[in-house]
C-alpha positions as MATLAB code, in Angstrom:
seq = 'MTVHDGDNAVRGYYHDTRVAFPDQRHELIALRHSADAVIVEFWLMGTHLGPLGRIPPTGSRFRVRMTAYFIFDAGENLVCERIYFDTLTMLRQLIGGLDLKRPRNILLALKCLRGLLAMSADTPDPRLTDTTEPALASR';
ca = [
     108.089   99.798   67.532;
     106.835  102.692   65.444;
     108.543  105.957   64.570;
     106.499  109.094   63.960;
     108.962  111.350   62.148;
     108.116  114.855   60.994;
     105.427  117.379   61.799;
     102.537  115.618   60.026;
     103.369  112.177   61.440;
     103.658  113.487   65.008;
     100.437  115.491   64.709;
      98.736  112.394   63.289;
      99.944  110.304   66.235;
      98.597  112.826   68.763;
      95.296  113.071   66.883;
      94.863  109.296   66.723;
      95.656  108.760   70.408;
      93.209  111.504   71.431;
      90.524  109.839   69.315;
      91.288  106.506   71.007;
      91.486  108.065   74.482;
      89.650  111.428   74.497;
      90.052  111.752   78.278;
      93.782  110.933   78.199;
      95.693  112.481   81.064;
      99.026  112.262   82.856;
     100.046  112.048   86.483;
     103.649  113.083   87.086;
     105.852  110.696   89.078;
     109.299  112.227   88.585;
     111.111  114.758   86.425;
     114.858  114.557   85.792;
     117.357  116.179   83.459;
     120.706  115.411   81.927;
     123.077  117.371   79.700;
     120.954  116.782   76.596;
     117.615  115.415   77.832;
     114.671  115.761   80.147;
     113.368  112.456   81.493;
     109.789  112.224   82.713;
     108.213  109.324   84.599;
     104.423  109.432   84.676;
     101.203  107.495   84.788;
      99.178  107.664   81.576;
      95.449  107.147   82.052;
      92.377  107.181   79.886;
      89.297  105.423   78.593;
      89.365  103.462   75.321;
      86.520  105.164   73.415;
      87.918  105.163   69.866;
      89.992  102.814   67.696;
      93.590  102.234   68.758;
      95.246  101.311   65.491;
      93.330   98.193   64.433;
      91.922   97.533   67.917;
      88.279   98.612   68.247;
      87.208  100.638   71.303;
      86.450   98.563   74.396;
      85.229  101.272   76.762;
      87.816  100.038   79.296;
      89.972  102.333   81.385;
      93.711  102.010   81.697;
      96.525  103.275   83.886;
     100.085  102.468   82.808;
     103.467  103.704   84.007;
     105.592  105.331   81.308;
     108.905  107.034   80.793;
     109.499  109.720   78.171;
     112.889  111.031   77.084;
     112.892  114.478   75.507;
     116.212  114.760   73.621;
     117.728  118.144   72.705;
     120.470  119.102   70.237;
     123.432  121.392   70.986;
     121.232  124.445   70.292;
     118.714  123.219   72.887;
     116.096  122.420   70.238;
     113.852  119.439   70.909;
     114.776  116.805   68.341;
     113.163  113.643   69.673;
     110.741  112.226   72.202;
     111.121  108.541   73.060;
     108.348  106.883   75.042;
     108.775  103.570   76.839;
     106.041  101.535   78.500;
     104.801   97.995   78.928;
     102.378   97.572   76.043;
     100.994   94.317   77.419;
      99.981   96.015   80.667;
      97.918   98.508   78.696;
      96.392   95.868   76.410;
      95.554   93.638   79.365;
      93.594   96.505   80.913;
      91.860   97.460   77.664;
      90.881   93.956   76.558;
      90.931   92.225   79.934;
      88.375   94.714   81.216;
      85.683   93.203   78.995;
      82.973   91.204   80.748;
      83.089   87.988   78.701;
      79.832   86.796   80.275;
      78.134   89.209   77.881;
      77.908   87.650   74.374;
      78.573   90.919   72.533;
      81.832   91.326   74.458;
      83.047   87.934   73.238;
      82.733   89.205   69.666;
      84.457   92.473   70.633;
      87.300   90.528   72.301;
      87.769   88.498   69.099;
      87.868   91.703   67.020;
      90.443   93.134   69.438;
      92.549   89.992   69.163;
      92.348   90.103   65.358;
      93.380   93.783   65.372;
      96.221   93.105   67.794;
      97.531   90.232   65.682;
      97.362   92.367   62.541;
      99.308   95.151   64.264;
     101.919   92.778   65.669;
     102.626   91.475   62.169;
     103.946   94.900   61.148;
     107.714   95.128   60.728;
     109.378   97.362   63.333;
     110.883  100.580   62.024;
     114.564   99.787   61.258;
     115.650  102.982   63.039;
     114.608  101.254   66.242;
     116.207   97.884   65.597;
     119.298   98.594   63.470;
     121.287  100.558   66.004;
     124.996  100.966   66.602;
     126.455  100.729   70.067;
     128.014  104.081   71.038;
     131.764  104.344   71.570;
     132.060  105.389   75.191;
     135.213  106.988   76.533;
     137.066  104.673   78.894;
     138.177  105.972   82.259;
];
């Protein structure tokens, strides 16, 4: 529920995710287009080797299905990318991949849980929650 708006914020997001997942890669599932968008379905994969927000690296691998909408204005300029995925699926793979029979992993799991709780306490960006239903033309 975060918005990365503007050149610096978007570059920061890409930097941070590449630190968290330096081997991040995509596997294309489908590519579609509409009058003002390109829609991409893909698998996102990587290994959690750096901090993800307040969640410390676990060394676990993940594979999660995602959808990205690339929205264009009337001049065909890219104005927005919206990414949708099941966050819990990713977190389950990152944290659930820890072998809790190893004492040090119990501590790491607790740090991950603390980081996750801290991140979930953040207020969602109002641009994502305070929306207006579009007026659609009736047929």
